[in-house]
C-alpha positions as CSV (number, residue, x, y, z in Angstrom):
1,M,0.0,0.0,0.0
2,K,1.4,3.4,-1.0
3,Q,2.1,5.6,2.0
4,E,1.0,9.2,1.6
5,Q,0.7,12.1,3.9
6,E,-1.5,15.1,3.6
7,T,0.5,18.1,2.4
8,P,0.2,21.2,4.6
9,I,-1.3,24.2,3.0
10,A,1.6,26.5,2.1
11,P,0.9,30.1,3.3
12,V,0.8,32.8,0.7
13,A,3.4,35.6,1.3
14,G,1.8,38.2,3.6
15,A,-1.3,36.0,4.3
16,T,-2.5,34.4,7.5
17,L,-1.9,30.7,7.7
18,L,-5.3,29.0,7.5
19,T,-6.0,26.5,10.3
20,A,-7.4,23.1,9.7
21,I,-11.0,22.0,10.5
22,D,-11.3,19.4,13.2
23,F,-14.1,16.9,12.4
24,Y,-15.3,14.6,15.2
25,F,-17.5,11.7,14.3
26,D,-18.9,8.4,15.6
27,F,-19.1,5.7,13.0
28,S,-22.7,4.8,14.2
29,S,-23.9,8.4,13.7
30,P,-26.1,8.9,10.6
31,Y,-25.4,12.6,10.7
32,G,-21.7,11.9,11.1
33,Y,-22.0,9.8,7.9
34,L,-23.7,12.6,6.0
35,A,-21.2,15.1,7.1
36,S,-18.3,12.8,6.2
37,E,-19.5,12.9,2.6
38,Q,-19.3,16.7,2.4
39,I,-16.8,18.2,4.8
40,D,-13.6,17.7,2.8
41,A,-15.0,19.2,-0.4
42,L,-16.5,22.1,1.5
43,A,-13.2,22.8,3.3
44,A,-11.2,22.6,0.0
45,R,-13.2,25.4,-1.5
46,F,-11.8,27.7,1.1
47,G,-8.2,26.3,1.2
48,R,-8.7,24.4,4.4
49,Q,-7.7,20.9,5.4
50,V,-9.8,18.6,7.6
51,N,-8.4,16.6,10.5
52,W,-10.7,13.6,11.2
53,H,-11.2,12.4,14.7
54,P,-13.2,9.3,15.6
55,V,-15.1,9.5,18.9
56,L,-17.4,7.3,21.0
57,L,-20.6,9.0,21.8
58,G,-21.3,6.8,24.8
59,A,-18.5,8.5,26.6
60,A,-19.9,11.9,25.9
61,F,-23.5,10.9,26.9
62,K,-22.2,9.7,30.3
63,I,-21.1,13.3,31.0
64,T,-24.0,15.2,29.4
65,G,-26.7,12.7,30.7
66,A,-28.1,12.6,27.2
67,A,-29.9,9.5,25.7
68,L,-29.9,8.3,22.2
69,P,-32.8,10.1,20.3
70,V,-33.9,6.8,18.8
71,R,-34.5,5.4,22.2
72,Q,-36.6,8.3,23.4
73,P,-40.5,8.4,23.2
74,L,-41.8,10.8,20.6
75,K,-38.3,11.5,19.2
76,S,-37.5,8.0,17.9
77,E,-39.8,8.0,14.9
78,Y,-39.0,11.5,13.9
79,F,-35.2,10.9,13.9
80,L,-35.5,7.7,11.9
81,R,-37.5,9.7,9.2
82,D,-35.1,12.6,9.4
83,F,-32.0,10.4,8.8
84,A,-33.5,9.2,5.5
85,R,-34.9,12.6,4.6
86,S,-31.6,14.4,5.3
87,A,-29.8,11.8,3.1
88,R,-32.3,12.4,0.2
89,Y,-31.9,16.1,0.6
90,Q,-28.1,15.9,0.4
91,A,-28.3,13.2,-2.4
92,V,-26.2,10.8,-0.3
93,P,-27.0,7.0,-0.5
94,F,-28.6,5.8,2.8
95,V,-30.3,2.7,4.1
96,Q,-31.2,2.6,7.7
97,P,-29.3,-0.3,9.3
98,M,-31.3,-2.9,11.2
99,N,-28.7,-3.2,13.9
100,F,-28.7,0.4,15.1
101,P,-27.0,1.9,16.9
102,L,-24.0,-0.2,17.6
103,S,-20.5,-0.1,19.2
104,T,-17.8,1.4,17.1
105,Q,-14.6,1.1,19.1
106,H,-13.0,-1.4,16.6
107,A,-13.7,0.9,13.7
108,A,-12.4,3.9,15.6
109,R,-9.2,2.1,16.6
110,A,-8.6,0.8,13.1
111,F,-8.8,4.4,11.8
112,L,-6.4,5.6,14.4
113,W,-3.9,2.8,13.6
114,L,-4.0,3.6,9.9
115,H,-3.9,7.3,10.4
116,E,-0.5,7.1,12.1
117,Q,0.8,5.6,8.9
118,D,-1.2,7.3,6.1
119,A,-3.7,10.0,6.9
120,I,-5.2,9.9,3.4
121,A,-5.7,6.1,3.5
122,A,-7.3,6.5,6.9
123,K,-10.0,8.8,5.4
124,G,-10.6,6.2,2.7
125,L,-11.1,3.6,5.4
126,A,-13.5,5.8,7.3
127,H,-15.6,6.4,4.1
128,A,-15.6,2.6,3.5
129,I,-16.8,1.8,7.0
130,F,-19.4,4.5,7.0
131,R,-20.8,3.3,3.6
132,A,-20.7,-0.3,4.6
133,Y,-22.9,0.5,7.6
134,F,-25.2,3.1,6.2
135,T,-25.7,1.7,2.7
136,A,-25.3,-2.1,3.2
137,G,-26.1,-2.5,6.9
138,R,-23.0,-4.4,7.7
139,D,-22.3,-4.9,11.4
140,I,-19.2,-2.8,11.9
141,D,-19.2,-3.6,15.6
142,N,-17.8,-7.0,14.6
143,I,-14.0,-6.9,14.4
144,D,-14.0,-9.3,11.5
145,T,-16.2,-7.0,9.5
146,V,-13.8,-4.1,10.1
147,L,-10.9,-6.3,9.0
148,D,-12.8,-7.4,5.9
149,I,-13.5,-3.8,5.0
150,A,-9.9,-2.8,5.5
151,S,-8.6,-5.8,3.5
152,A,-10.8,-4.9,0.6
153,L,-8.9,-1.6,0.4
154,G,-5.5,-3.4,0.4
155,I,-4.8,-2.7,4.1
156,P,-2.8,-5.7,5.5
157,R,-5.1,-7.8,7.6
158,A,-2.7,-9.4,10.0
159,P,-0.9,-6.2,11.2
160,L,-4.3,-4.5,11.7
161,A,-5.7,-7.4,13.6
162,E,-2.6,-7.5,15.9
163,A,-2.9,-3.7,16.5
164,L,-6.6,-4.0,17.4
165,A,-5.8,-6.5,20.1
166,A,-3.1,-4.4,21.6
167,V,-3.7,-2.4,24.8
168,S,-1.7,0.5,23.4
169,L,-4.3,1.2,20.7
170,K,-7.1,1.0,23.2
171,E,-5.3,3.5,25.3
172,R,-4.8,5.7,22.3
173,L,-8.5,5.8,21.6
174,R,-9.2,6.6,25.3
175,H,-6.7,9.5,25.1
176,E,-8.3,10.8,21.9
177,M,-11.7,10.7,23.5
178,D,-10.5,12.5,26.6
179,R,-9.0,15.2,24.5
180,A,-12.2,15.6,22.5
181,L,-14.2,16.0,25.7
182,A,-11.8,18.5,27.0
183,R,-12.4,20.5,23.8
184,G,-16.2,20.4,24.4
185,V,-17.1,17.8,21.9
186,F,-20.4,16.1,22.9
187,G,-22.0,15.0,19.6
188,S,-21.4,13.7,16.1
189,P,-20.7,15.4,13.8
190,F,-18.8,18.1,15.7
191,F,-16.6,20.6,13.9
192,I,-14.0,23.0,15.4
193,V,-12.5,25.7,13.3
194,D,-10.7,28.8,14.4
195,G,-11.6,27.9,18.0
196,E,-15.4,27.9,17.1
197,G,-17.5,24.7,17.6
198,F,-20.3,23.7,15.3
199,W,-22.5,20.7,16.2
200,G,-24.5,18.8,13.6
201,A,-24.6,18.2,9.9
202,D,-27.3,20.9,9.7
203,R,-24.6,23.4,10.8
204,L,-22.6,22.9,7.6
205,P,-24.2,26.0,6.0
206,Q,-23.0,28.1,9.1
207,L,-19.6,26.5,8.9
208,E,-19.4,27.4,5.2
209,R,-20.3,31.0,5.9
210,W,-17.7,31.2,8.7
211,L,-15.1,30.0,6.2
212,A,-16.2,32.4,3.5
213,E,-16.3,35.5,5.8
214,G,-13.6,34.7,8.2
215,G,-15.9,34.4,11.1
216,F,-19.1,36.2,12.1
């Protein structure tokens, strides 16, 4: 597998260096999936890069006391309809998974492992995992499913399997989650740009205006 790294944006003489957008997502989040299909193209229009960060919403919910909308009376039916409607609105393929929501720590750890070697390939893996879940309903909480998805992209199966079993990678994800919480991340998707936080795929228009105007 060819190893590539994202090239930093070179500052124009006399111009202010543009900071990257931090994109936080949980692989079981429908809105995180919809945002993942748009955020890089949006950022590129304004000369920005995007740093992707997998998170586990369960850890955030323990702090906020929030519950999953699809497990709340009145809200559940609305959100299931909204997931599909939002996907149609954004012209993004979407099929509601039968096994929903599910645990995503294996997928998150796989992303972190690959990101240390090749940031571009890690985004490709993230897209493949999201699409496997939200278009084919594959059980990405199963470690073998994650390994199968990675293998289909040419990512060596044995080294990834070994890494996923290692305590060090589990600690790495825990550290990343602690760092996200310290930055105020409580949902998926969550974007931070120029120190400003934006929560939800429906905040992408606000994020776009922020990038276009330099803040407001």
